[in-house]
C-alpha positions in Angstrom: -49.4 -56.6 12.1 -46.6 -54.6 10.7 -47.7 -50.9 9.9 -46.6 -50.4 6.4 -47.0 -46.9 6.5 -44.3 -46.4 10.0 -41.1 -45.6 10.1 -39.0 -49.1 11.1 -35.7 -50.9 11.9 -34.9 -53.4 8.9 -33.7 -56.6 10.8 -32.0 -58.5 9.2 -29.6 -62.7 10.2 -26.7 -63.2 10.3 -26.5 -63.6 6.3 -27.8 -60.7 5.5 -30.8 -62.0 4.6 -33.9 -59.9 5.4 -36.3 -61.2 8.2 -38.4 -58.5 8.8 -39.3 -54.9 9.6 -39.8 -54.0 13.5 -42.1 -50.9 13.8 -40.4 -48.1 15.6 -43.2 -45.3 15.6 -46.6 -45.3 13.6 -47.5 -41.6 12.2 -48.9 -40.5 14.3 -46.2 -40.0 16.5 -44.5 -36.0 16.1 -41.2 -37.6 14.7 -42.2 -39.8 12.0 -40.9 -39.1 8.6 -42.7 -41.9 6.3 -39.6 -41.9 4.0 -37.2 -42.6 6.9 -36.4 -46.2 7.8 -32.9 -48.2 8.9 -32.3 -49.6 6.9 -29.2 -52.2 6.8 -28.2 -50.7 10.1 -28.6 -54.0 12.0 -26.4 -55.4 9.8 -23.6 -53.4 11.1 -24.2 -54.6 15.2 -21.6 -56.7 17.3 -24.4 -58.3 18.9 -27.0 -58.4 16.1 -28.7 -62.0 16.8 -29.2 -60.4 20.5 -30.7 -57.0 18.9 -32.5 -59.0 16.3 -34.5 -61.3 18.3 -35.3 -58.2 21.4 -36.1 -56.1 18.8 -38.6 -58.2 16.5 -40.8 -59.6 19.4 -44.2 -59.4 18.6 -45.7 -60.9 21.8 -43.9 -60.8 24.7 -43.3 -57.3 27.0 -39.5 -57.5 26.8 -39.2 -56.8 23.3 -42.4 -54.5 23.4 -40.8 -52.4 26.2 -37.5 -51.8 24.3 -38.8 -50.7 21.1 -40.7 -48.2 23.0 -37.8 -47.2 24.5 -36.1 -46.9 21.3 -39.3 -44.6 19.9 -38.9 -41.1 22.0 -35.1 -41.2 20.6 -35.7 -41.8 16.4 -35.7 -38.4 16.2 -32.2 -38.1 16.9 -30.7 -41.8 15.7 -31.9 -40.7 12.5 -29.7 -37.9 12.2 -26.7 -39.9 12.5 -24.6 -42.2 10.3 -25.8 -45.5 10.0 -22.4 -46.9 12.9 -23.3 -44.1 15.2 -27.0 -45.7 14.3 -25.9 -49.1 14.8 -24.0 -48.1 18.4 -27.1 -45.9 19.7 -29.4 -49.4 18.7 -26.8 -51.8 20.0 -26.5 -50.0 23.5 -29.6 -50.7 24.3 -29.7 -54.2 25.5 -27.7 -52.9 28.4 -29.5 -49.9 29.4 -31.6 -50.9 32.1 -34.7 -48.5 31.7 -35.3 -49.7 28.3 -36.5 -53.2 30.5 -40.0 -53.3 31.7 -39.7 -52.9 35.6 -41.6 -55.8 36.5 -44.5 -56.5 34.3 -46.4 -60.4 34.5 -47.0 -62.0 31.2 -50.4 -63.9 31.1 -50.8 -67.3 33.1 -53.9 -68.3 32.4 -53.2 -71.8 32.3 -54.1 -74.0 35.7 -51.9 -76.8 35.8 -53.0 -79.2 38.7 -57.3 -78.7 41.0 -57.1 -78.5 44.2 -58.9 -78.9 46.7 -59.0 -77.7 50.4 -59.0 -79.2 54.1 -59.8 -77.3 56.9 -59.4 -75.0 58.9 -58.5 -76.1 62.0 -57.6 -73.1 64.4 -53.8 -72.7 65.8 -54.0 -70.1 69.0 -51.1 -67.4 68.8 -49.2 -68.4 65.5 -46.2 -66.4 64.7 -46.7 -64.0 61.9 -44.1 -61.7 60.5 -44.7 -59.2 63.0 -47.4 -60.3 65.3 -48.8 -62.9 66.8 -52.5 -63.9 66.5 -54.8 -67.0 66.3 -54.8 -68.4 63.0 -56.9 -70.9 60.8 -54.3 -73.4 59.1 -56.0 -74.7 56.0 -54.4 -77.5 53.7 -54.3 -77.6 49.8 -54.5 -80.8 48.0 -53.4 -80.9 44.5 -53.7 -83.1 41.6 -50.1 -83.7 41.3 -50.5 -85.2 44.8 -48.2 -81.7 46.1 -49.8 -80.3 49.8 -49.1 -77.2 50.9 -50.1 -75.3 53.9 -51.6 -71.7 54.4 -52.0 -69.7 57.2 -54.7 -66.8 57.5 -55.5 -65.0 60.6 -59.0 -65.6 62.2 -59.4 -61.5 61.4 -57.9 -59.1 59.1 -56.7 -56.0 60.5 -58.6 -53.1 60.6 -58.1 -50.9 57.4 -56.0 -53.4 56.0 -57.1 -56.4 53.6 -55.5 -59.0 52.1 -56.0 -62.4 49.3 -58.2 -65.4 50.8 -56.8 -68.7 51.1 -58.3 -69.8 47.8 -57.1 -67.3 46.0 -53.2 -68.2 47.6 -54.1 -71.9 46.6 -55.0 -70.9 43.3 -51.8 -68.9 42.3 -50.1 -72.2 43.3 -52.2 -73.9 41.3 -51.0 -71.7 38.1 -47.4 -73.3 38.6 -45.4 -76.1 37.9 -45.0 -78.8 40.3 -41.3 -78.5 40.1 -42.6 -74.6 42.2 -45.2 -75.8 43.9 -43.2 -78.6 45.6 -40.9 -76.4 47.5 -43.6 -74.3 49.1 -43.6 -75.3 52.6 -46.2 -72.6 53.5 -47.8 -69.6 52.4 -48.7 -67.6 55.1 -51.3 -64.7 54.7 -49.8 -61.9 57.0 -52.4 -59.7 59.2 -49.5 -56.7 59.4 -46.7 -55.2 56.4 -43.3 -56.6 56.4 -41.6 -55.4 59.3 -38.9 -55.1 57.0 -40.7 -52.6 54.5 -39.4 -49.3 56.2 -35.2 -51.4 55.7 -36.1 -51.4 52.5 -37.8 -47.8 51.7 -34.3 -46.8 52.8 -32.4 -49.1 50.1 -34.2 -48.1 47.6 -35.2 -44.6 48.6 -38.4 -44.8 48.3 -40.6 -43.7 51.2 -43.9 -45.6 50.9 -42.4 -49.2 50.0 -44.3 -51.8 50.5 -43.9 -55.6 50.2 -46.2 -57.7 48.7 -44.6 -61.3 48.9 -41.8 -62.7 49.8 -40.1 -65.8 50.1 -36.6 -67.6 50.8 -34.5 -71.1 51.2 -37.2 -72.0 54.3 -40.1 -72.6 51.7 -42.4 -69.7 53.4 -44.1 -67.6 50.6 -45.6 -64.9 52.7 -48.4 -62.3 51.7 -48.8 -59.4 53.0 -51.8 -56.5 53.5 -52.0 -53.2 51.8 -54.6 -50.2 53.2 -58.5 -51.4 52.0 -58.1 -47.7 50.0 -55.6 -49.6 47.8 -57.2 -52.2 45.4 -54.8 -55.7 45.7 -52.9 -57.2 43.2 -54.8 -59.2 40.0 -54.7 -62.9 40.2 -52.5 -62.6 37.2 -50.0 -60.1 39.3 -50.4 -62.7 41.9 -49.7 -65.4 39.9 -46.6 -64.4 38.6 -45.6 -63.2 42.0 -45.8 -66.5 43.1 -43.9 -68.1 40.9 -41.0 -65.4 41.4 -40.9 -66.0 45.0 -40.4 -69.5 44.7 -37.7 -69.6 41.7 -35.7 -67.7 45.1 -37.0 -71.0 47.1 -36.1 -73.2 44.3 -32.7 -71.5 43.4 -31.3 -71.6 47.5 -32.8 -75.5 48.0 -31.3 -76.9 44.7 -28.2 -74.4 44.0 -27.5 -73.6 47.8 -27.2 -69.8 49.1 -23.6 -69.0 48.2 -23.8 -67.4 45.0 -20.4 -67.1 44.0 -19.5 -70.7 43.2 -21.1 -74.1 41.6 -24.5 -73.5 39.8 -24.8 -70.0 40.5 -21.6 -69.6 38.3 -22.7 -71.1 35.5 -25.8 -69.0 35.8 -23.4 -65.8 35.7 -22.0 -67.2 32.8 -24.8 -67.6 31.0 -25.8 -64.1 32.0 -22.7 -62.6 30.3 -23.7 -64.9 27.3 -27.1 -63.7 26.5 -26.2 -60.0 27.3 -29.4 -58.6 27.8 -32.2 -59.4 31.0 -36.1 -60.9 31.1 -37.0 -57.3 33.2 -35.1 -54.0 35.1 -35.8 -56.0 38.5 -33.6 -58.6 36.7 -31.0 -56.3 36.6 -30.5 -55.6 40.4 -29.1 -59.0 42.0 -27.8 -62.5 40.1 -30.5 -63.6 42.6 -32.9 -61.8 41.3 -32.5 -62.4 37.6 -33.1 -66.5 38.0 -36.6 -65.0 40.1 -37.5 -63.2 37.2 -36.4 -65.7 34.4 -37.9 -67.9 35.8 -40.8 -66.6 36.7 -41.1 -65.3 32.2 -40.0 -69.4 31.7 -42.8 -70.7 33.5 -45.9 -68.2 33.0 -45.0 -68.4 29.1 -44.4 -72.3 28.8 -46.7 -73.4 25.5 -47.0 -70.0 23.9 -45.6 -67.8 21.0 -43.8 -65.3 23.8 -41.7 -68.5 25.4 -40.0 -69.2 21.8 -39.4 -65.3 21.7 -37.6 -65.4 24.9 -36.0 -68.8 24.3 -34.4 -66.9 21.5 -33.6 -63.9 23.5 -31.7 -65.1 26.7 -30.9 -68.9 25.6 -28.7 -69.9 28.3 -30.5 -69.4 30.4 -33.6 -71.1 29.3 -31.1 -74.3 28.2 -29.8 -74.2 32.0 -34.0 -73.7 32.8 -34.7 -76.7 30.4 -32.1 -79.0 32.5 -32.2 -78.2 35.8 -35.6 -76.6 36.4 -37.9 -79.2 34.6 -37.1 -82.1 36.2 
């Protein structure tokens, strides 16, 4: 996997032994210089273990994004002395733009099988932003979890959403600890009424909510214009894992993020130094949900082992609390 004709960082362990070279750019890059590499730089880092594990990950999207962030800076970095090189590289762990914004890891393994019962019609159901007749189905999973799935009897003209079966399938790819906190999945007939608020907050005039969930255990999936493709099945599974991460944390830790287990998580964040995504840096609740997403979606893969080394303190909490 390592291209020998590429500029690279030489990564060393705490005892100074060489671990591997991390490719920063190949000979096709404009700043490529076959004879240049950052020898002995990583040894000078204050947070050497953190940056080492962040850079050497070969499978996960976080490590890939970090290396991609460094590529355009290579030409400048190589002109600095080793001390400044070390400082520049180490600063990467604190740069939000060096982290992937929100990129789902593959979730191909189904963790439970399911069957669907229903639907039965419920008149005048109170969806978010609209009252309409609904088809109410129930997904029965092989681990004895049951999840109600509510969909409008007819789609809103000009909009489309996932099917009941697709929603049930997404939940089947999550562990029981996540699926069991879901009270219901609601396929909303209209877009999120709160979108204008979030558009103003995030300065994104075309902001569109895809999925939300909270302490009440209701996962809401919002439609989009038919001219826009819906997220694929992997993105849906990943998003649902993230959203149920909110439900799980609020249910087990409470909603006061200034005490209890939330403080333990805050201390873990400080110890780990970095986060699994740029979105995770927006709030502690998002950090929990994003870390759960990565923890679940990479389980039993080499990517999980890489993340375990990158954010060990958070993963230790999830192993103890989430895997019950």
